[in-house]
C-alpha positions in Angstrom: -236.1 -145.0 104.8 -232.7 -146.7 105.1 -233.4 -149.5 107.5 -229.7 -150.1 108.2 -229.7 -146.9 110.2 -233.2 -147.1 111.7 -233.5 -146.6 115.4 -233.3 -149.7 117.6 -236.5 -151.6 118.3 -237.8 -153.1 121.5 -235.7 -156.2 120.9 -232.5 -154.3 121.6 -230.8 -154.9 124.8 -227.7 -153.7 126.6 -225.5 -156.7 127.4 -222.5 -156.5 129.6 -219.8 -159.2 129.4 -217.0 -159.5 132.0 -213.9 -161.6 131.8 -214.5 -165.0 133.4 -212.0 -167.1 135.4 -208.8 -167.9 133.4 -205.1 -168.3 133.9 -203.8 -165.1 135.3 -207.4 -164.1 136.4 -208.5 -166.8 138.9 -211.5 -164.6 140.0 -212.2 -163.2 136.5 -211.8 -159.4 135.9 -214.7 -156.9 136.1 -212.4 -154.3 134.4 -212.1 -156.4 131.2 -215.1 -156.8 129.1 -217.7 -155.5 126.6 -220.8 -153.5 126.6 -223.1 -154.5 123.7 -226.2 -152.9 122.2 -227.8 -155.8 120.2 -231.1 -157.3 119.3 -232.0 -160.5 121.1 -234.9 -162.9 120.5 -237.1 -164.2 123.3 -234.5 -166.9 124.1 -231.7 -164.4 124.5 -230.0 -165.2 121.2 -228.8 -162.7 118.6 -231.7 -161.8 116.3 -230.1 -161.9 112.8 -233.2 -160.5 111.0 -233.4 -157.5 113.4 -229.7 -157.0 113.2 -229.9 -156.9 109.4 -232.6 -154.2 109.6 -230.8 -152.1 112.2 -227.0 -152.7 111.7 -225.9 -149.2 112.4 -227.5 -149.4 115.9 -225.6 -152.5 116.9 -222.7 -151.2 118.9 -219.9 -152.6 121.0 -217.6 -151.0 123.6 -214.5 -152.9 124.6 -213.1 -151.8 128.0 -209.9 -152.9 129.7 -208.1 -151.5 132.6 -205.1 -149.4 131.5 -206.3 -149.2 127.9 -208.4 -146.8 126.0 -211.9 -148.0 125.2 -212.6 -149.2 121.7 -215.9 -148.4 120.1 -217.2 -150.5 117.2 -220.1 -152.3 115.6 -221.4 -155.8 115.6 -221.1 -157.3 112.1 -221.8 -160.6 110.4 -219.7 -162.3 107.8 -221.3 -164.3 104.9 -222.0 -167.7 106.5 -223.2 -166.2 109.7 -220.0 -165.6 111.8 -220.4 -162.6 114.2 -217.6 -160.2 114.9 -216.8 -156.8 116.4 -215.5 -154.3 113.9 -213.6 -151.3 115.5 -212.0 -149.7 112.4 -211.3 -150.1 108.7 -209.5 -153.4 107.9 -209.5 -156.6 109.8 -206.4 -156.2 112.0 -208.5 -155.2 115.1 -211.6 -157.4 114.5 -212.6 -159.7 117.3 -214.7 -162.8 116.5 -217.5 -164.3 118.6 -217.2 -168.0 119.0 -220.5 -169.6 117.9 -222.3 -166.3 118.8 -225.3 -167.4 116.6 -225.9 -170.4 119.0 -225.1 -168.6 122.3 -227.7 -167.3 124.7 -227.1 -163.8 126.1 -228.7 -164.2 129.5 -227.1 -163.4 132.9 -224.8 -166.2 134.1 -224.1 -167.7 130.7 -220.7 -167.7 129.1 -219.5 -166.7 125.7 -216.1 -166.8 124.0 -214.4 -164.1 122.0 -211.2 -164.4 119.9 -209.0 -161.4 120.1 -205.9 -161.8 117.9 -204.7 -165.4 118.4 -206.2 -165.7 121.9 -209.6 -167.0 122.9 -211.1 -165.6 126.1 -214.3 -166.5 127.9 -216.7 -163.9 129.3 -219.7 -164.2 131.5 -222.9 -162.4 130.7 -223.4 -160.2 133.8 -226.2 -157.8 132.7 -229.0 -157.9 130.1 -231.4 -154.9 130.2 -233.2 -152.4 128.1 -231.1 -149.5 126.9 
């Protein structure tokens, strides 16, 4: 069996990220964010071993008001940097800032680099898919 396409395990969670307060969005923005399907350990951190065994199941949907949703995959570069891959090539990739250290639990904040801009998102929901 090809473990990179195996079905998600009980460690997989749906994580919803919404844009946090920033210039131009003093209240944040619920219409700008990400839905992730990712494996988390008991502390709410990305589980790299589980990801490695189930890479094809690790999905991301980027949503923004007035834009078409982007669907992609959670990937990891040599050295451990996590990123969102939406299509062939690197032009549309978005990088998680220190995703390996972050806790994906409601109320926490994570940062994502899109192009040359870094944005902060709040973890709003973590539940079973």
